[in-house]
PLY file of the C-alpha trace (Angstrom):
ply
format ascii 1.0
element vertex 668
property float x
property float y
property float z
element edge 667
property int vertex1
property int vertex2
end_header
-47.20 -24.08 15.05
-47.94 -24.52 11.34
-50.15 -21.40 10.96
-47.63 -19.31 12.90
-44.80 -20.47 10.65
-46.81 -19.66 7.52
-47.61 -16.18 8.81
-43.93 -15.56 9.58
-42.84 -16.81 6.16
-45.31 -14.58 4.32
-43.90 -11.55 6.18
-40.40 -12.08 4.74
-39.04 -9.38 2.43
-37.95 -9.96 -1.20
-34.24 -10.68 -1.64
-31.84 -7.75 -1.48
-29.04 -7.22 -4.02
-26.47 -8.43 -1.46
-28.37 -11.67 -0.94
-28.83 -12.14 -4.67
-25.07 -11.72 -5.07
-24.46 -14.31 -2.33
-26.85 -16.67 -4.12
-25.09 -16.13 -7.48
-21.70 -16.94 -6.00
-22.68 -19.82 -3.73
-25.38 -21.71 -5.65
-26.27 -20.51 -9.14
-29.22 -22.89 -9.65
-32.36 -20.80 -10.34
-35.56 -21.53 -8.41
-39.32 -20.87 -8.66
-41.34 -18.06 -7.10
-45.05 -17.33 -7.01
-47.02 -14.16 -6.62
-46.40 -10.83 -8.36
-42.70 -11.64 -8.99
-43.28 -15.04 -10.64
-42.40 -13.90 -14.16
-39.08 -12.49 -13.06
-37.64 -15.75 -11.78
-36.60 -18.95 -13.59
-38.10 -22.32 -12.89
-36.19 -24.77 -10.73
-36.23 -27.04 -7.71
-34.87 -27.15 -4.20
-35.98 -25.82 -0.84
-36.60 -22.30 -2.13
-38.66 -23.50 -5.09
-40.65 -25.85 -2.85
-41.38 -23.03 -0.45
-42.52 -20.79 -3.31
-44.82 -23.46 -4.77
-46.39 -23.97 -1.33
-47.20 -20.27 -1.11
-44.38 -19.32 1.21
-42.37 -16.13 0.73
-39.01 -15.89 -0.97
-36.01 -17.74 0.41
-33.49 -14.90 0.45
-30.56 -17.22 -0.19
-32.02 -19.20 -3.06
-33.80 -16.80 -5.41
-31.92 -15.15 -8.27
-33.03 -12.65 -10.80
-32.74 -13.57 -14.46
-31.43 -10.90 -16.83
-30.71 -11.40 -20.47
-27.15 -10.59 -21.51
-26.81 -7.47 -23.60
-23.10 -8.01 -24.33
-22.93 -11.69 -25.25
-20.40 -12.26 -28.01
-18.79 -8.82 -27.69
-15.65 -10.11 -26.01
-14.48 -11.30 -22.61
-14.11 -7.83 -21.07
-17.69 -6.84 -21.93
-19.13 -10.16 -20.76
-17.19 -10.29 -17.47
-17.96 -6.63 -16.68
-21.65 -7.27 -17.31
-21.63 -10.39 -15.14
-20.02 -8.46 -12.27
-22.57 -5.68 -12.68
-25.45 -8.18 -12.45
-23.93 -9.78 -9.37
-23.80 -6.54 -7.42
-26.59 -4.42 -8.93
-29.80 -3.77 -7.02
-32.40 -6.15 -8.52
-30.17 -6.33 -11.58
-31.07 -2.79 -12.63
-28.67 -0.24 -11.11
-25.42 -0.32 -9.18
-25.47 1.89 -6.09
-22.47 3.71 -4.57
-21.01 2.51 -1.30
-20.89 -1.20 -0.45
-22.33 -2.50 -3.77
-19.84 -0.58 -5.92
-17.00 -1.46 -3.52
-17.84 -5.15 -3.90
-17.93 -4.71 -7.68
-14.46 -3.10 -7.58
-13.09 -6.04 -5.62
-14.56 -8.44 -8.17
-13.01 -6.44 -11.00
-9.59 -6.50 -9.33
-9.72 -10.28 -9.14
-10.67 -10.68 -12.81
-8.43 -7.91 -14.15
-5.14 -7.40 -12.21
-4.71 -4.02 -13.93
-7.67 -2.79 -11.91
-6.27 -3.81 -8.52
-5.88 -0.14 -7.46
-9.69 0.13 -7.50
-9.56 -1.55 -4.08
-8.36 1.81 -2.76
-11.29 3.78 -1.34
-10.23 7.13 -2.83
-9.86 5.76 -6.36
-13.08 3.79 -5.98
-14.98 7.03 -5.41
-13.34 8.75 -8.37
-14.09 5.81 -10.65
-17.79 5.83 -9.68
-18.03 9.56 -10.30
-16.45 9.27 -13.74
-18.52 6.24 -14.77
-21.78 7.97 -13.82
-22.31 9.65 -17.19
-25.91 10.67 -16.42
-25.00 12.12 -13.01
-27.97 10.48 -11.28
-25.96 8.88 -8.46
-26.34 5.28 -9.69
-24.74 3.28 -12.49
-26.71 1.75 -15.31
-25.45 -1.40 -16.94
-24.04 0.36 -19.99
-22.31 3.00 -17.85
-20.51 0.36 -15.78
-19.50 -1.85 -18.70
-18.36 1.05 -20.88
-16.34 2.48 -17.98
-14.58 -0.83 -17.36
-13.76 -1.22 -21.04
-12.25 2.28 -21.18
-10.17 1.70 -18.05
-8.69 -1.43 -19.60
-7.91 0.25 -22.93
-5.73 3.32 -22.34
-5.49 4.05 -26.08
-9.26 4.60 -26.33
-9.76 6.19 -22.93
-11.80 9.39 -23.04
-10.83 12.56 -21.27
-13.59 11.79 -18.76
-12.00 8.51 -17.67
-8.39 9.48 -18.38
-7.53 10.81 -14.91
-8.74 7.60 -13.26
-6.81 5.51 -15.77
-3.61 7.43 -14.95
-4.09 6.73 -11.25
-4.63 3.03 -12.03
-1.25 2.89 -13.75
0.55 4.77 -10.97
-0.98 2.60 -8.26
-0.74 -0.81 -9.91
0.99 -3.48 -7.82
2.14 -6.80 -9.24
1.27 -10.06 -7.55
3.67 -11.01 -4.76
4.88 -14.30 -6.22
8.21 -14.32 -4.29
10.19 -14.67 -7.53
13.02 -12.17 -7.93
14.69 -13.54 -11.05
13.66 -10.35 -12.87
15.68 -8.08 -10.56
18.66 -6.63 -12.39
18.63 -2.89 -11.53
18.13 -1.71 -7.94
17.51 1.85 -6.76
18.79 2.64 -3.26
17.45 5.82 -1.69
19.93 7.21 0.81
23.72 7.31 1.00
24.15 6.70 4.73
25.51 3.58 6.39
22.40 1.56 5.46
22.46 2.55 1.79
26.19 1.93 1.44
26.02 -1.52 3.03
23.02 -2.43 0.88
24.90 -1.45 -2.26
27.92 -3.45 -1.11
25.81 -6.58 -0.47
23.87 -6.37 -3.76
26.84 -5.61 -6.00
28.52 -8.75 -4.64
25.70 -10.81 -6.20
25.87 -8.99 -9.50
23.05 -6.46 -9.18
23.35 -3.05 -10.79
22.83 -0.49 -8.03
22.16 3.23 -8.19
22.29 5.22 -4.93
20.32 8.47 -4.80
21.77 10.89 -2.24
20.25 14.35 -1.93
23.35 15.89 -0.32
26.90 16.21 -1.61
28.46 13.43 0.48
27.85 10.06 2.09
27.21 9.60 5.80
23.59 10.57 6.39
23.14 12.10 9.86
26.90 11.92 10.46
27.67 14.58 7.83
26.46 17.33 10.17
24.51 17.34 13.39
24.18 19.19 16.66
27.29 20.66 18.26
29.75 18.21 19.88
27.83 15.12 18.73
29.57 11.74 18.56
29.19 8.04 19.28
27.50 7.19 22.55
28.79 3.60 22.40
32.35 2.23 22.14
33.59 2.13 18.56
33.63 -1.70 18.34
29.86 -1.57 18.88
29.43 0.77 15.89
31.51 -0.90 13.22
31.18 -2.24 9.67
31.66 -6.04 9.77
33.98 -5.86 6.72
35.79 -2.69 7.71
37.16 -2.36 11.28
37.99 1.01 12.79
41.55 2.25 12.27
43.74 2.20 15.35
44.71 5.87 15.16
41.33 7.41 16.09
42.08 10.51 18.14
39.14 10.15 20.53
39.85 6.45 20.98
37.01 4.59 22.65
34.20 7.03 21.76
34.92 8.69 18.36
33.52 12.13 17.65
30.98 12.88 14.91
33.58 14.10 12.37
35.74 11.02 13.03
32.74 8.76 12.45
32.05 10.59 9.19
35.63 9.98 8.04
35.26 6.30 8.92
32.11 6.01 6.78
33.82 7.77 3.87
36.73 5.33 4.10
34.27 2.41 3.83
32.73 3.86 0.67
36.16 4.40 -0.89
37.51 0.99 0.04
34.67 -0.85 -1.70
34.47 1.60 -4.62
30.89 2.62 -3.85
31.21 6.30 -4.71
30.84 5.56 -8.43
27.34 4.21 -7.74
26.11 7.41 -6.08
24.26 10.28 -7.73
24.97 13.13 -5.34
22.68 16.15 -4.98
19.86 14.06 -6.45
16.64 13.60 -4.55
13.83 11.13 -5.22
10.48 12.86 -5.29
8.11 9.98 -5.92
7.89 6.21 -6.38
5.08 4.89 -8.56
4.23 1.80 -10.59
5.45 0.93 -14.06
1.93 -0.20 -14.90
0.41 -3.58 -15.63
2.03 -4.09 -19.04
5.63 -3.20 -18.18
6.30 -6.04 -15.75
7.22 -5.94 -12.05
9.18 -2.93 -10.83
8.85 0.77 -10.18
9.38 4.19 -11.67
11.28 6.83 -9.73
10.80 10.53 -10.31
14.04 12.24 -9.32
15.81 15.54 -9.88
19.06 17.28 -9.16
19.28 20.05 -6.59
18.42 23.39 -8.16
17.17 21.85 -11.42
13.72 22.77 -12.67
13.11 19.51 -14.48
12.72 15.99 -13.09
13.50 12.64 -14.66
11.59 9.35 -14.60
13.66 6.18 -14.45
12.65 2.52 -14.15
14.07 -0.01 -11.68
13.27 -3.63 -10.91
13.59 -3.19 -7.14
13.71 -0.24 -4.73
15.43 -0.10 -1.33
14.50 2.71 1.06
17.57 3.40 3.22
16.81 6.88 4.52
17.40 5.99 8.16
15.35 6.24 11.33
16.29 9.85 11.97
16.00 11.73 8.73
13.95 14.74 7.81
11.95 16.83 8.65
12.77 17.72 12.27
9.85 17.67 14.66
9.14 21.00 16.37
6.00 21.02 18.54
3.42 23.68 17.78
3.60 26.04 20.76
1.04 28.90 20.62
2.06 32.53 20.01
5.38 31.59 18.49
5.29 34.72 16.35
5.48 36.89 19.51
8.84 35.50 20.58
11.62 37.98 19.80
14.43 35.44 20.09
15.63 32.58 17.87
13.94 29.17 17.57
16.01 26.19 16.38
15.99 22.41 16.24
18.94 20.47 17.64
19.69 19.24 14.11
20.51 22.81 13.08
22.28 23.74 16.34
25.67 22.95 14.86
27.67 25.91 16.19
27.92 26.64 19.91
28.55 30.31 19.18
24.81 30.65 18.55
24.35 30.36 22.32
27.35 32.43 23.40
26.36 34.93 26.12
22.63 34.16 25.74
19.86 32.63 27.82
19.07 29.26 26.25
16.15 26.88 26.75
16.53 23.34 25.42
13.25 21.43 25.11
13.32 17.63 25.32
14.53 14.76 27.47
16.41 12.58 24.99
20.06 12.19 24.10
20.20 15.05 21.57
18.48 17.45 24.00
20.93 16.61 26.80
23.97 16.94 24.54
22.68 20.28 23.25
22.12 21.51 26.81
25.71 20.59 27.70
27.07 22.44 24.65
24.92 25.53 25.29
25.73 25.50 29.00
29.45 25.77 28.30
29.15 29.05 26.39
25.76 30.52 27.25
24.80 33.00 29.93
22.33 30.42 31.24
20.89 27.12 30.04
17.66 25.42 31.09
16.59 21.91 30.09
12.80 21.76 29.89
11.34 18.27 29.74
7.99 16.55 30.37
9.31 13.10 31.31
12.78 11.91 32.22
14.56 8.84 30.86
17.02 6.58 32.61
20.64 7.39 31.80
22.95 4.44 31.21
26.52 4.79 32.43
29.42 3.96 30.13
30.91 1.90 32.97
28.75 0.05 35.47
29.79 1.05 39.00
32.57 2.99 37.24
34.34 -0.33 36.65
32.71 -2.66 34.11
31.99 -1.49 30.52
28.22 -1.34 30.06
28.39 -3.64 27.00
28.78 -6.63 29.34
25.30 -5.99 30.66
23.50 -4.92 27.48
25.19 -6.64 24.52
25.33 -10.17 25.95
22.79 -12.97 25.89
22.43 -12.70 29.66
21.45 -9.05 29.28
18.92 -10.00 26.61
17.48 -12.73 28.84
16.75 -10.12 31.50
14.59 -8.08 29.10
10.79 -8.48 28.93
10.16 -11.91 27.40
10.13 -12.00 23.62
7.09 -13.50 21.90
9.14 -15.88 19.73
10.34 -18.34 22.40
9.78 -22.03 23.06
7.50 -23.29 25.83
10.56 -24.21 27.89
12.02 -20.73 27.52
8.70 -19.15 28.44
8.48 -21.31 31.57
12.03 -20.38 32.55
11.33 -16.66 32.08
8.17 -16.96 34.21
9.98 -18.91 36.92
12.77 -16.33 37.16
10.52 -13.25 36.90
11.21 -12.23 40.53
14.96 -12.50 39.92
14.69 -10.31 36.80
12.66 -7.75 38.76
15.31 -7.54 41.52
18.06 -7.31 38.88
16.56 -4.19 37.32
15.85 -2.51 40.66
19.53 -2.92 41.52
20.46 -1.42 38.14
18.17 1.57 38.79
19.75 2.15 42.20
23.24 1.91 40.69
22.49 4.55 38.03
20.75 6.86 40.52
23.91 6.83 42.61
26.33 7.11 39.68
24.54 10.09 38.13
23.37 11.63 41.39
19.89 12.00 39.91
17.77 14.71 41.54
14.14 13.91 42.22
12.95 15.60 39.03
15.24 13.43 36.90
14.14 10.06 38.30
11.89 8.42 35.67
8.55 6.93 36.64
8.91 4.15 34.06
10.90 1.04 35.06
14.29 0.99 33.38
13.67 -2.37 31.66
10.81 -0.68 29.80
12.22 2.84 29.47
15.29 1.70 27.52
12.90 0.79 24.69
11.70 4.38 24.36
14.45 6.72 25.48
17.57 4.78 26.40
20.64 7.03 26.41
24.26 6.30 27.22
25.86 9.30 28.90
29.13 10.43 30.37
29.18 12.60 33.47
29.30 16.02 31.76
25.57 16.59 32.18
25.64 15.51 35.83
28.55 17.80 36.59
26.97 20.81 34.85
23.78 20.41 36.87
25.83 20.34 40.08
27.79 23.43 39.04
24.63 25.32 38.07
25.59 25.77 34.43
22.50 23.77 33.43
19.19 24.03 35.25
16.48 21.39 34.93
12.76 22.14 34.85
10.06 19.49 34.56
6.97 20.83 32.82
5.31 21.67 29.51
5.36 24.87 27.49
1.98 26.61 27.35
2.94 29.42 24.98
5.70 31.70 23.85
6.04 35.19 25.27
8.07 38.06 23.78
10.92 37.27 26.16
10.70 33.52 26.64
8.36 30.63 27.36
5.44 30.37 29.80
4.81 26.95 31.32
1.44 25.41 32.10
1.94 26.05 35.82
2.36 29.79 35.14
6.15 29.90 35.47
7.90 32.02 32.85
11.39 31.16 31.63
13.48 33.90 30.03
15.23 33.00 26.80
17.07 34.46 23.84
17.32 31.09 22.08
14.97 28.09 22.25
16.30 24.78 20.89
13.94 21.84 20.39
15.60 18.45 20.84
12.36 16.67 20.06
13.33 14.20 17.36
12.14 13.85 13.80
8.94 13.23 11.89
8.77 10.11 9.72
7.55 10.81 6.21
6.46 8.33 3.55
5.61 10.94 0.94
8.02 9.25 -1.48
5.28 6.77 -2.27
2.44 7.56 -4.60
-0.66 7.85 -2.42
-2.09 4.66 -3.94
1.02 2.78 -2.80
1.12 4.67 0.49
-2.23 3.15 1.46
-0.85 -0.38 0.96
1.85 0.19 3.59
-0.81 0.10 6.33
0.95 2.68 8.48
-0.32 2.54 12.07
-0.26 5.20 14.78
2.73 3.45 16.34
4.70 3.15 13.12
5.16 0.97 10.07
5.08 -2.76 10.76
7.03 -4.83 8.21
8.04 -8.45 7.85
11.40 -8.70 9.62
11.23 -4.90 9.76
12.23 -4.92 6.11
9.54 -6.09 3.70
5.97 -4.79 3.16
3.95 -7.90 2.18
1.49 -5.90 0.05
4.20 -4.00 -1.86
6.49 -6.50 -3.63
9.89 -5.47 -4.96
10.37 -2.87 -2.22
12.47 -3.20 0.93
13.37 -0.96 3.86
16.93 -1.28 5.18
17.80 0.67 8.30
14.71 2.84 7.99
12.31 0.87 10.17
14.50 -0.70 12.85
16.30 0.69 15.89
18.76 -1.26 18.03
21.76 -0.42 20.19
23.98 -1.47 17.25
22.27 0.06 14.23
25.20 -0.14 11.84
25.56 -3.91 12.27
21.80 -4.47 12.26
21.67 -2.77 8.87
24.54 -4.92 7.62
22.60 -8.07 8.50
19.47 -6.70 6.85
21.39 -5.96 3.65
22.95 -9.43 3.63
19.59 -11.10 4.12
18.07 -9.03 1.31
20.93 -10.07 -0.98
20.22 -13.74 -0.30
16.53 -13.21 -1.03
17.23 -11.53 -4.37
19.79 -14.21 -5.23
17.19 -16.92 -4.66
19.05 -18.47 -1.71
16.36 -17.55 0.83
12.70 -18.18 0.07
10.18 -15.78 1.56
7.02 -17.16 3.17
3.61 -16.47 1.68
1.96 -13.09 2.15
-0.45 -14.52 4.71
2.37 -16.01 6.78
4.29 -12.74 6.70
1.18 -10.87 7.84
0.65 -13.39 10.65
4.23 -12.92 11.91
3.79 -9.13 11.81
0.54 -9.36 13.77
2.19 -11.49 16.46
5.00 -8.99 16.87
2.58 -6.08 16.85
0.42 -7.63 19.58
3.51 -8.42 21.68
4.89 -4.89 21.49
1.54 -3.31 22.23
1.12 -5.51 25.31
3.98 -3.89 27.24
6.04 -1.38 25.25
5.04 2.29 25.77
3.13 3.77 22.86
5.27 5.96 20.62
5.13 6.85 16.95
8.13 4.54 16.33
7.15 1.53 18.44
6.96 -0.71 15.35
10.68 -0.12 14.71
11.99 -0.45 18.26
14.13 -3.44 19.32
16.95 -1.85 21.35
18.09 -4.52 23.85
16.06 -7.17 21.98
18.51 -6.75 19.09
20.07 -10.11 19.99
16.81 -11.90 19.22
16.33 -9.89 16.03
19.84 -10.71 14.81
19.31 -14.39 15.60
16.12 -14.46 13.54
17.83 -12.90 10.52
20.67 -15.42 10.75
18.29 -18.37 11.03
16.39 -17.09 7.99
19.68 -17.19 6.06
20.51 -20.66 7.32
23.49 -19.38 9.28
24.64 -20.30 12.76
23.39 -17.74 15.28
25.63 -18.82 18.18
28.97 -17.19 17.31
31.15 -17.76 20.39
32.19 -21.34 19.69
31.74 -24.15 22.20
32.37 -22.00 25.29
28.98 -21.80 27.00
30.03 -19.12 29.49
31.41 -16.92 26.71
28.18 -17.38 24.75
26.07 -16.25 27.70
28.24 -13.56 29.27
30.50 -12.13 26.57
29.19 -9.09 24.64
28.53 -9.47 20.91
29.96 -7.08 18.32
30.40 -6.92 14.54
33.69 -8.85 14.69
31.79 -11.97 15.79
29.95 -12.00 12.45
32.74 -10.90 10.11
33.03 -14.33 8.45
29.47 -14.00 7.10
30.42 -11.05 4.92
33.40 -12.49 3.11
33.07 -12.94 -0.66
0 1
1 2
2 3
3 4
4 5
5 6
6 7
7 8
8 9
9 10
10 11
11 12
12 13
13 14
14 15
15 16
16 17
17 18
18 19
19 20
20 21
21 22
22 23
23 24
24 25
25 26
26 27
27 28
28 29
29 30
30 31
31 32
32 33
33 34
34 35
35 36
36 37
37 38
38 39
39 40
40 41
41 42
42 43
43 44
44 45
45 46
46 47
47 48
48 49
49 50
50 51
51 52
52 53
53 54
54 55
55 56
56 57
57 58
58 59
59 60
60 61
61 62
62 63
63 64
64 65
65 66
66 67
67 68
68 69
69 70
70 71
71 72
72 73
73 74
74 75
75 76
76 77
77 78
78 79
79 80
80 81
81 82
82 83
83 84
84 85
85 86
86 87
87 88
88 89
89 90
90 91
91 92
92 93
93 94
94 95
95 96
96 97
97 98
98 99
99 100
100 101
101 102
102 103
103 104
104 105
105 106
106 107
107 108
108 109
109 110
110 111
111 112
112 113
113 114
114 115
115 116
116 117
117 118
118 119
119 120
120 121
121 122
122 123
123 124
124 125
125 126
126 127
127 128
128 129
129 130
130 131
131 132
132 133
133 134
134 135
135 136
136 137
137 138
138 139
139 140
140 141
141 142
142 143
143 144
144 145
145 146
146 147
147 148
148 149
149 150
150 151
151 152
152 153
153 154
154 155
155 156
156 157
157 158
158 159
159 160
160 161
161 162
162 163
163 164
164 165
165 166
166 167
167 168
168 169
169 170
170 171
171 172
172 173
173 174
174 175
175 176
176 177
177 178
178 179
179 180
180 181
181 182
182 183
183 184
184 185
185 186
186 187
187 188
188 189
189 190
190 191
191 192
192 193
193 194
194 195
195 196
196 197
197 198
198 199
199 200
200 201
201 202
202 203
203 204
204 205
205 206
206 207
207 208
208 209
209 210
210 211
211 212
212 213
213 214
214 215
215 216
216 217
217 218
218 219
219 220
220 221
221 222
222 223
223 224
224 225
225 226
226 227
227 228
228 229
229 230
230 231
231 232
232 233
233 234
234 235
235 236
236 237
237 238
238 239
239 240
240 241
241 242
242 243
243 244
244 245
245 246
246 247
247 248
248 249
249 250
250 251
251 252
252 253
253 254
254 255
255 256
256 257
257 258
258 259
259 260
260 261
261 262
262 263
263 264
264 265
265 266
266 267
267 268
268 269
269 270
270 271
271 272
272 273
273 274
274 275
275 276
276 277
277 278
278 279
279 280
280 281
281 282
282 283
283 284
284 285
285 286
286 287
287 288
288 289
289 290
290 291
291 292
292 293
293 294
294 295
295 296
296 297
297 298
298 299
299 300
300 301
301 302
302 303
303 304
304 305
305 306
306 307
307 308
308 309
309 310
310 311
311 312
312 313
313 314
314 315
315 316
316 317
317 318
318 319
319 320
320 321
321 322
322 323
323 324
324 325
325 326
326 327
327 328
328 329
329 330
330 331
331 332
332 333
333 334
334 335
335 336
336 337
337 338
338 339
339 340
340 341
341 342
342 343
343 344
344 345
345 346
346 347
347 348
348 349
349 350
350 351
351 352
352 353
353 354
354 355
355 356
356 357
357 358
358 359
359 360
360 361
361 362
362 363
363 364
364 365
365 366
366 367
367 368
368 369
369 370
370 371
371 372
372 373
373 374
374 375
375 376
376 377
377 378
378 379
379 380
380 381
381 382
382 383
383 384
384 385
385 386
386 387
387 388
388 389
389 390
390 391
391 392
392 393
393 394
394 395
395 396
396 397
397 398
398 399
399 400
400 401
401 402
402 403
403 404
404 405
405 406
406 407
407 408
408 409
409 410
410 411
411 412
412 413
413 414
414 415
415 416
416 417
417 418
418 419
419 420
420 421
421 422
422 423
423 424
424 425
425 426
426 427
427 428
428 429
429 430
430 431
431 432
432 433
433 434
434 435
435 436
436 437
437 438
438 439
439 440
440 441
441 442
442 443
443 444
444 445
445 446
446 447
447 448
448 449
449 450
450 451
451 452
452 453
453 454
454 455
455 456
456 457
457 458
458 459
459 460
460 461
461 462
462 463
463 464
464 465
465 466
466 467
467 468
468 469
469 470
470 471
471 472
472 473
473 474
474 475
475 476
476 477
477 478
478 479
479 480
480 481
481 482
482 483
483 484
484 485
485 486
486 487
487 488
488 489
489 490
490 491
491 492
492 493
493 494
494 495
495 496
496 497
497 498
498 499
499 500
500 501
501 502
502 503
503 504
504 505
505 506
506 507
507 508
508 509
509 510
510 511
511 512
512 513
513 514
514 515
515 516
516 517
517 518
518 519
519 520
520 521
521 522
522 523
523 524
524 525
525 526
526 527
527 528
528 529
529 530
530 531
531 532
532 533
533 534
534 535
535 536
536 537
537 538
538 539
539 540
540 541
541 542
542 543
543 544
544 545
545 546
546 547
547 548
548 549
549 550
550 551
551 552
552 553
553 554
554 555
555 556
556 557
557 558
558 559
559 560
560 561
561 562
562 563
563 564
564 565
565 566
566 567
567 568
568 569
569 570
570 571
571 572
572 573
573 574
574 575
575 576
576 577
577 578
578 579
579 580
580 581
581 582
582 583
583 584
584 585
585 586
586 587
587 588
588 589
589 590
590 591
591 592
592 593
593 594
594 595
595 596
596 597
597 598
598 599
599 600
600 601
601 602
602 603
603 604
604 605
605 606
606 607
607 608
608 609
609 610
610 611
611 612
612 613
613 614
614 615
615 616
616 617
617 618
618 619
619 620
620 621
621 622
622 623
623 624
624 625
625 626
626 627
627 628
628 629
629 630
630 631
631 632
632 633
633 634
634 635
635 636
636 637
637 638
638 639
639 640
640 641
641 642
642 643
643 644
644 645
645 646
646 647
647 648
648 649
649 650
650 651
651 652
652 653
653 654
654 655
655 656
656 657
657 658
658 659
659 660
660 661
661 662
662 663
663 664
664 665
665 666
666 667
């Protein structure tokens, strides 16, 4: 086979720039070549050199071009930039766009942390365009080196490179070294329950906090919402751990929206948090301080109605804008301009008189849509609830006897949920062994709710209840059921095809008459606060933003999300635990794992959710009935005891958990 091998070897191609780069990194010893390229290679030994001396073709992994340095002695920046150029340039002559320049940008970011933003594809393209002085689509050595030098020296940057240099500063991210000793000033965006509890937790450890609230009061979504809104859970399940509800609440067990707002205001006053808040001040953008200013961020903010904005520096930023903020989501239904009536979102349907004496269509199948339909049905001429898919209603009392919290807020209720990924082998075996029992349990629950709510065929969901509660769980009283029976609210299952001058036409051809159309279709999550260079480092997926412990983005140090990327059946307490854990991290009492370990934990959770949980734009944030496991993990991270019911095993398994069980954690 000798002649065959020689023929094959002679047919090999000369080394490509990628292979030369691999050779430079892996084994820099130069070797010998023969033939027309002999003069371009240095002498040496090894397998490649032996093959060349025997007349074989180049060994792609062992040959390396020799180029004399043109910048030797001109300083480290010039020499390193030239070395990187030679590593990635085609035959050492020119650097091509695409993969070669991308690899060069990655090498630059490792040598010069200030150039880390060059890893972003959009800035990479702009940098290449600005470095290409001759406009020939490739970079010469002097173009690349001169461009790097200018990017690293803002004072001497030309107008040509200036725009790229500005983006480098705005998108610079410090190394995630898990050290928070530098944190003195903290910006908190949002004055709702999450922002207030975060400020309370951080001020207790001596941090200076500034809360930016774009409205004129605290409370977030509780300041104003759709007509007749209120708590859908008993008040002890929506309670500040340090601030119990007063006993004189007029609506008792299920406080109204205005009563909940008053309760939140009393919390802010009790702990003197109002002095930390800048009302009517919105944050427009978060961007980097730059490589020379140290870790932290700049916030661009402005007061309502003011023409000018202000830039202010902070060591740490907490995003506490909530799961249900702004803007409202209104589906794009064709021919909207032809409709002669009024189109609203449930968020702005705050006065029932809007529907008085009118034909109303409410679009949606969630809690806000149902509550809006009930309000409109009481005063309107007619009210129709239009929905594509129904969700299981949860009764406030199981079989009209037992409060629902005994089935959903206990460890037994959590055990009956789809198995969590973070369990021991023994727990996994037990869940598998009792899978038939869990299946029967949920079928009995479905039957119970079908009977309690008298669900018509159109309102029976196709999704099993143990899965549906993670996408559209809603706790209802019997008002909606009774209004359907009385005919005040009609239900139609279908999708809107287009607007007509007098209403809405469905995809099956049915036309519904309407004077007012209200969309109860939720909200759209926006991350426009972040400079687009930082935005790309969040790695936002189609099913939401995955974070470590639903709080921390591993690739954006000194930023945390509290209450913005997590949804449970006890949001106010979940946010309190998040704030307390963040305080312990910033105080140095809890050490974060490495970036790679945080990413691994996020990937495990992501894979678990995608294996069974229905795909929605907020799936990354959803915990709902798995809140017990989430709370336990936060407590274990803090080194606290997660079993809070004492030595009584039955109470631990069967008794519902509430904020009062954790109150001792929040004492000074």
